[in-house]
C-alpha positions in Angstrom: 98.0 58.0 151.9 99.4 57.3 155.3 97.6 60.9 156.2 94.1 62.3 157.1 91.6 62.9 154.0 91.1 66.5 154.5 88.4 66.8 151.3 86.4 65.5 149.2 84.4 66.1 146.1 82.9 63.7 143.6 85.7 62.9 141.5 88.8 63.7 143.8 89.8 63.2 147.7 92.9 65.5 149.1 95.2 63.6 151.9 97.8 65.3 153.9 100.4 64.5 156.3 102.4 66.6 158.0 106.3 66.8 157.7 107.9 65.6 160.8 111.2 67.6 161.3 114.0 66.1 159.8 116.2 64.6 161.9 120.2 65.5 161.4 121.1 63.7 158.1 123.4 60.5 159.2 126.2 60.1 156.4 124.6 57.9 153.4 120.6 58.1 154.7 118.2 60.0 152.6 115.4 62.1 154.1 112.6 61.6 152.2 110.9 65.4 152.6 114.6 67.3 153.2 112.7 70.4 152.4 109.5 72.0 154.9 107.8 72.9 152.1 104.2 72.2 150.3 104.5 69.2 148.3 102.4 67.6 146.0 101.3 64.2 145.0 98.7 62.7 141.9 97.3 59.2 142.3 95.4 58.8 139.1 94.1 54.7 138.7 93.9 53.1 135.2 89.9 52.1 136.8 88.9 56.2 136.5 90.7 56.8 134.2 91.8 54.4 131.3 93.4 56.9 128.3 96.7 58.0 129.2 96.1 61.2 127.4 92.9 61.8 130.0 95.0 61.1 133.3 98.1 63.5 131.4 95.1 65.7 131.3 93.6 65.8 134.7 97.6 65.7 136.2 98.3 69.0 134.7 95.1 70.7 136.1 96.1 69.7 139.4 99.6 70.3 139.3 98.1 73.7 137.6 95.3 74.5 140.6 97.7 73.4 143.4 100.2 75.6 142.3 97.9 78.6 142.1 97.2 77.8 145.6 100.7 76.8 146.8 101.0 79.6 149.1 97.5 79.0 151.2 98.2 75.0 151.2 99.8 74.5 154.8 103.6 72.9 154.6 102.6 69.6 154.5 102.7 66.5 151.8 99.5 66.3 150.1 98.1 63.7 147.5 95.4 64.3 145.3 93.6 60.7 144.4 90.9 60.6 141.8 88.3 58.5 143.5 86.0 57.9 140.6 85.6 58.2 136.8 84.7 61.4 134.5 81.5 59.8 132.0 82.9 58.9 128.9 79.5 59.6 126.9 79.3 63.4 129.1 83.2 63.8 128.0 84.0 62.2 124.6 87.3 63.6 124.1 90.2 63.5 127.1 91.6 66.8 125.9 87.8 68.6 125.4 87.5 72.4 126.8 84.3 71.2 129.2 86.4 68.1 130.6 89.0 70.3 131.3 86.4 73.1 133.3 84.9 70.3 135.0 87.8 69.0 136.4 89.6 72.7 137.4 86.2 73.7 138.7 86.4 70.7 141.0 89.9 70.5 142.1 89.7 74.6 143.0 86.7 73.5 145.1 88.6 70.4 146.8 91.1 72.7 147.9 88.9 75.4 149.0 87.5 73.0 151.4 90.9 71.5 152.3 91.7 75.4 153.4 88.3 76.1 155.3 
């Protein structure tokens, strides 16, 4: 979360932190990002997605969209953060097709904005 916010949508924010070249590892020291690659993390607070099934469904969508776009994302550490909840009156079931489509569409928009 120390990185900058590179993209926002109504429900999500994408944060990015450029990876620093790893110094030569000292014996016994751990390097946080030993591989220069695209790293994706997810932050889904219970405040915005109360049920675990909802958080897990959103998490799967995030990893799927970021996995599809990994080749176009810059080599950095990315964190996708849920910043507001989806209306439970509109999306009654956490595994509904409507919720999955809404989440996926918004995540694709989030990634497109970050690449622009």
